N, C-alpha and C positions, 0 to 999 in steps of 0.2 A: 242496463244501459246499452250493451252491445246489440240487443234485440231491437231497441228503439232506433239506433243508427242504421241497422240493416233494413228495417221496415221503411224508414224514411228514404233510404237510397233506392229501394225497390219501387216505391211510389213515385219518386222523381223520374226514374227511368221509364216507367210504364204509363205515365199520365200523358194525355194529348197535349200538344204544344199549341198555344194560341198567342197571337200577338197583333198589335195594331201599330201601324207606322203611318206617317204622314209624308206626302211628297209635295214639296213646295217649289215653285218657280220664282226665284228672287232676282230682281235686277240689281246688279252691283257694278261699281266702277272698278275697272282694272286697267292700269296703265293709261289712264285718260279716256278710256272708252267704256261705254255702258254695255255690259254683257249679261245674259240671262244664265243663271246657274241653277241646277237642280240640287235640292237638299232633301235628305231623308232624316226625319226625327221621330221621337216618340211622343212629342207634343205638337199641336198645330203651330206651324211657324209663320203662317200668313192666313188672311181671311179666306182666301180661295184654296186652302190646302186640300189636297186630294187624299182621302183616307184609304189606306191599303190594309186589307184584312188577311191574316194568315191563320190557317187552321190545319195543323199537321197531326196526323194520327200515327203513332209509332207502330210499325208492323210487328207481327209475331216474331219474325226473324230478328228484328232489332231488339225486341223485348227479351228474347233468349240470349242474345249477345250481352244485353245489359245485365241479365242475371249471372252470366258467366263472369262479367267484370266484377260484380258484387262478390261472387264466390272467390275470385282471385284476390280481391282486396281483403276479404276476410281471412284467407290463407296467409297472406303477407302479414296482416295484423297479428295473427296467432304466432307466426314464426318470429316476428319481432318481439313479442311478449316472452316467448321461450328463450330467445337469445339474451334478452335483458335479465331474465331470471337466472340464467346460467352465469352471466357476468356478475350479478349481485352475489350469488353463492360463492363464486370464485373470490370476489373481494372479501367476503366474510371469512372464508377459509384462510386467506392471507392475513387478515386482521387478527384472527384467533391464533395463528402461528406466531405473529409478532407479540401478542399478549402473553403467550406461553413462554417465549424467550425472555420477555421482560420480567415475568414472575420468577423464572428460574434464576435470572441474574440478580434480582432483588434478594432472593433467598440466600444465594451464595455470598452476597455482600454482608447481609446481616450475620450469617454464620461466621464469616471470616472476621468480622468485628468482634464477635463474642470469643472466638478462638484467641485473638490477639489479647483480649482482656483477660482471658484465662491464664495466659503466660505470666501475668504479674502476681498471681496468687502466691502468698508466702508458704513456706514449707513448715506449717504448724497447724494447730487445730482450727484457728480462725480462718487461715488460708484454705484449708480443706473444706470448710463449710461454705466459704465464698465460691470456691471452685465448683462445689455441688450445685449451688444456686445458679451459676452460669450454665452448667450442664443441663439443668432443668429448663432454663430459658432457651437454650439451643433446641431442646426437644420440642418446646412449645412453638418455636419459630418453624421448625421442620414440619410439625403437624399443621400449622396454619397454612403454609405454602403447599403442602400435600393436598389439602382440600381444594385450594384455589386451582391447582394444576389439574386435579381430577375433573373439576367442573369444566375447565377449558378443553381438556381432551375429550370429554363427553360431547361438548358442543361441536368440536371438530369432527368427531365421528358422525354426528347427526347431519352436519353440513355436507360431509362427504357422501353420505347415503342419499341425501336430497339431490346433490349434484349428479350422482350416478343415475338416479331415476329420471331426472330431466334430460340428461344426455341420451338415455336409452329410448325415450319417447320420440 
């Protein structure tokens, strides 16, 4: 797509310019007097319209200037893409940081709820068994969030590496 736009821009800047205009003398009333005004249009404006032909060839100097403009536009476009990618990576990094904090907070809430539940275990065999099941549940919660947090940290590391590469280029 970039090559098509670049090719089109080069062709536009290097093509000869041709045009046709018409010059018409038209009688009009202005402040109660008849005056003759000259109008220039792209279509004949009267039967006696005089056709004016324009045929300009772009010089080699202008062609080189046009190529420089295309090159400048391409550099600006590339710089804009780079800046946009850096912004996107920065937003992703921030989003991942927020996700990490959310997951850590959710894990703490679940563990605190289970700890509070554990306090109500009776001091007998049934209570010990119930306390053990809560401890197993706490271990499962910890493992669940450990995996989620590791995935987020891995994504954060990858995003940071991509960000460093983009900023180095």
